[in-house]
N, C-alpha and C positions, 0 to 999 in steps of 0.2 A: 493373836490376830484382833477377835476383840476388846482382850485388855490393853491393847497398844492405843484403836482406837478414842479409848477411856480417856487416857494417859492423855493424848495429844489435847484435851477436853480440858482438865486438869490441869496442864502444863499451863491455858492463860491464863490463870487467876492465882496458882499455889506453883512454891518449888517442887519439882515430881523428879526422882532418884528410880531408875531400877537400875534392880540389883540378881543380874543370871549366874544362879549358881551350877557346875560344869559338873556333874557328879563324877568319876571317878575310881577305879580301886588298882591293885597294882599290877594288874595286866592288862588295863586298858590304858594305864600314863602315856604310853610313846604314841595312840594313839591321838591323845588329847594335845601332847607336844606340835606331831604333825599339822594338828587345825591353827598353830598358832595364832592363837585367839589375841583380840587388842584389852592391854585391862580396861580400856573405856576410851567413849566413844560417842558421839553424840546425832541423835536422829531424831529431827521434826523439836524440836529442842530442847530436847529428854537429855542430863545426861545418864550412860546406859554402861555400868561395869562388870567386866562378867569377872567371876573369880571360881577358879576351881575347886572343888570340894572331895577331898579324899575321904572311901567312904569304906571303915573300918566295921569289919564286926561290934557290936557291944564294946565304941571307943568315940564317945563324946567329945574329942580333941581339937576335931575339922570343926563341929558348932561351934566349936569357944574362940577360934580361929575367925569364922564366918562373923560372930558378934560382935566379934573387936576392931572388925573392918569396920561394920553398920557403925558403930559407933564413935570412929575415925571420922564420919564422913559426916556429920554435923550434927545439931539435934530435930529431928523427925519428933508428928503429932502422932501417926500410926503409921501402921503398915499393911498394907496388905499379901495375903501369898495365896500359891497353886494348893488346892488339896487335891490330893496327899501328898504329892510327891515335899512340894514347899511346906506345909504346916509345921514341920517338926521347925525347922531354920527360925520361921515364924515366929512360934511361942518360945524358943531361948532369946532370938533378939528382943522378943517383945518384954522381956521378964527383966533381960538385962539394962533397957529404958526405962521403964516405967511408963508404956507407950501401952494403948489397945491393938487388938490387931484381927483383922478380920481372914478368914480365907475361900476362897474360888471354884468351886465345882461345876467343871464340862460336863456332857454327855463323855466323850472318847473318853476320859480320865477318872469317870466313873463303872463300864464296862473294861476295860482294858485292865486296872489296879487290882481288880478283885473284888471291890466294893460293892458291887453290883449282884454279887453271889452272898454279900452278907461277914466279908473277910476282911477285920481290922481289928489288928490287937486296945488291949486296954491302954495299952502308954495312949493313943493314938487319937482315941478317944481321950481319953484324960484334955488332950491336943484343942479336942471339938468340943467339949465342954465348959473350957476357959474362954475360947474363942468369940470378942465382940460383937461378933454376925461372923455370917457364915451364905457368902450366897449363891443361886443358883441360874441358869439359864434359860430356865422353861418350869413352871409348874408343876412339868410331868417328872422333869427331873429329882426336882423337891419335893414330891412326894413319894419318888422312888428311892428315896437317900432315907427317908425319911419310917418308910416303911422296911427296910432293910439292916440299917445300921441303928437310927436315936431316931426320939424325937427331940423336938430343939426348939424353942421358942423363939431365936434369932437368926432366923429365914428372911432373906432380902431377893427382891427379886430382881437380876443385873442381866436381864435378855439380852439379844442383838439389835443392835438400832442401825441407823443409813442417817446417810450425809445427807444434809436439810437441801441441799441440790435436786432430791426427787420430788419435793413439795411445792414446785411451780405448780400454777394454776393448773387441773387435768381437765381431758377435753372435754368436750358434750356428746354422749352418744343417744343414737336414739334407740337401742337393740332391736334393729330390726334383722330378719330372716337376710343371709345365714348364717348361724351361729358363730360368730370370730372367738379362736379362741389358741392359748400360744402354749407352750410344755418345753421351759426355758432349764433344762439341766445335761451332768454329765451322763453321758448315756449308757448307764452301767448298772448293775442288776436291781440294788439298792434303792433307783426312783424308779421302776416299775414301770418304763413307760409301755412295757407290751402290754402289760394292765389295760392299761386307759388305750390302745387300739382294739383288743378285744373288746374293750366294751360297747365302743363306736361300731364295732361290727355284727352288735346286737341292735342296729337301731339305725335300721336300713334306709327308715322315711324319714331319719333327721335329715335338714340339709343345715353342716358347718360346713367350715374350714379347717385344719385344723395343723401348724406352724411349728416343729419342734426343733428351738433351736439347742443347739451342743451336739457334743462328740464323745466319742471314745468306747469300749470294746465291745459293745453291742449293738454299733452304727448298720453294720454290716447286715448284721442279725434281724434288726427291727425294719431297716428297708425291705431285705427279703420276705420281712413277715406283710409290711403295706403292700408288697408287690402284687406277691403269689398267696400265700397265705390265705390273706380276709382282703384282696381286693380293695384298698383304699384308697389306692392310686392316685383315684381324681382330686381325693380332699384331705386329702394328707401331703405335706410338704416337710423335706428336711434343710434346711438353711447355713449346719453345721455350728460352730462359735461363732460368739458377735460380743462387739465388746458393750459399755454400760450404753450407750450412748446409741447406740444400734436396741440392747433393750426398752430401753426408755421408748424409741421408738414401737417396737415392737406390742408393748405396755399399752399404749396410746390409740394404735389402731384394732386391737382386738379387746372384746369384750369381756372375757373369763381366762383366769390364769389357774391352769390345772394341773396337779401335781399331787402323786400318789405313794410319796417317801417313804421309807418306815426306816427305823434304826435310826431317826437326823433328833440332832438336837432341839433345834430352832425354825432355821428355813427363811436365813433375810432374805429371798425371793420373792419370794409372800410377802410381805413389805416393801418391798420395790412394786409390785405389783399394787398391790393394793394403795400406793402412796397417787399414782398414777387414775387410779376410780376402777381399776382393773378386778374387775372379784374374782376373788381366788377359791378356788375350790380344792382340799385339801386332804391329810391324811388324819380319822376321828382317832382319837388317842396319843399323837404326837407330838412333838415338841409347839407344833404351830395350835391345836388345840385347845384354848383359852383365849387366843388374841383372838384366832378366827369364830367369832359368835354365830352358831350354826341357822342361817335365815336372814341374821341380822347386817353382816358387814363383811359376809362367803358362804364355801358352803361345805360343809364336812359330810365325807363316806367312808366304806371302808373300804382294803386293801385290795379289793375281789373284784372281776366284773361285770357281777351282776347288781353288786352297789352303787357301784359308781354310772352302771348307762342307767338303773332306775331315776339316781340323783338328772342324770345329763336330758331325764325324760320331764322331769318335774320340774324340772329349769327353763325344759323350751315349751312348758305350757302357762308362764308366770309372764304377767300381764308388761306392757316395758316402764310402768311407770312404778311398779316395783325394785323390777331392777337398779329404776334409776339411784331408790331410795336405799340398796343393795352398797348401790360403786357407793355413794356417797359418804354411808357408813365406813364404809372399807376407808375413803383417802380421811376421813376424820381421823379413823384411830390410828392409822402410819402416823398425825403428826403426832403421838404418842407417845414413839419408837425411836428421835432420832439421838442420836452420838449427845448433845450437848443437855436439849432438858436430863436423860435418865446418867448425863457425869452426874449433873449439880441432883440428885432425887439421894446420887450414893455419898456425894459428897456430906451433905444437909445428915443423911443418916451419921457419917462418921462422926460429923461436928455432936451430935449426941452421948458419943461416949466416951471424950475427952474426959482425963481423968489429972487437967490441971486447971485453973484458972481462966 
């Protein structure tokens, strides 16, 4: 989804071709045939080619076939492929066409592929060493990759980004009591909504209203927690899933957005809140850490009730003028994370690596 949004921006001024390799082996060939994939289709003005790639142990014949297909599509200036699955193809295509290549790593790929445990063959390390750039979705992921796999001076940040539609003038805020907060999230364990609720249960004298926007497998558990175990029903409401327009209104009506997600690549919802001047309270050490500068454009704390409640208590004591400054800084920060600006940043970086006049 992220690279698709970047590609849409690139396609406004450049010719973009997307190649989707569909790996299969002799056991899964029939399953792939049943999908009846279109050889080529167009989406958002971008040509997309589906290419079945047979994977045989120790055999590069299919890579050569793929390389031939790319050559027949025309002249390219550079190629961008995902890591780790796409880098082998990306490397061989690059060597055939004599163009620079870049690879991109997402948090999910890093953990599911074994990269997070340092598992990478010497052949794949060679592919990485020859890459002209390695893109990361967050500084946290870049640090983890360089710590477990290899250090590299070729890193470039390609973070999550938001639509310019979020950047209309945010509302003016007074930051008067009650403290108005919104927690937009899928109600699953990873989002740690229960920790937020337990933190609020420690703040008996705090005047606040918390709106939880989302649905998921933990909703019944969380509603019971609010109504019975923690007795927070007067201050906490569940409104279910909402669309982007409703979410935008929620941010405009709230002073703070709070989420304590763990094992998260980035978290676009933080940026969306920041764009509306809704001050983010996020998880220290996760993907959004670094974008949120504690005390400057938001707040960070550890994902445990004690740390969260302490941070909420400290925030509640800050003067309105200080919070207004944080809110303004948040909306200014979000302006640097729109698709068109970051897409141009990557193109400018790629142009410095071109191998022809």
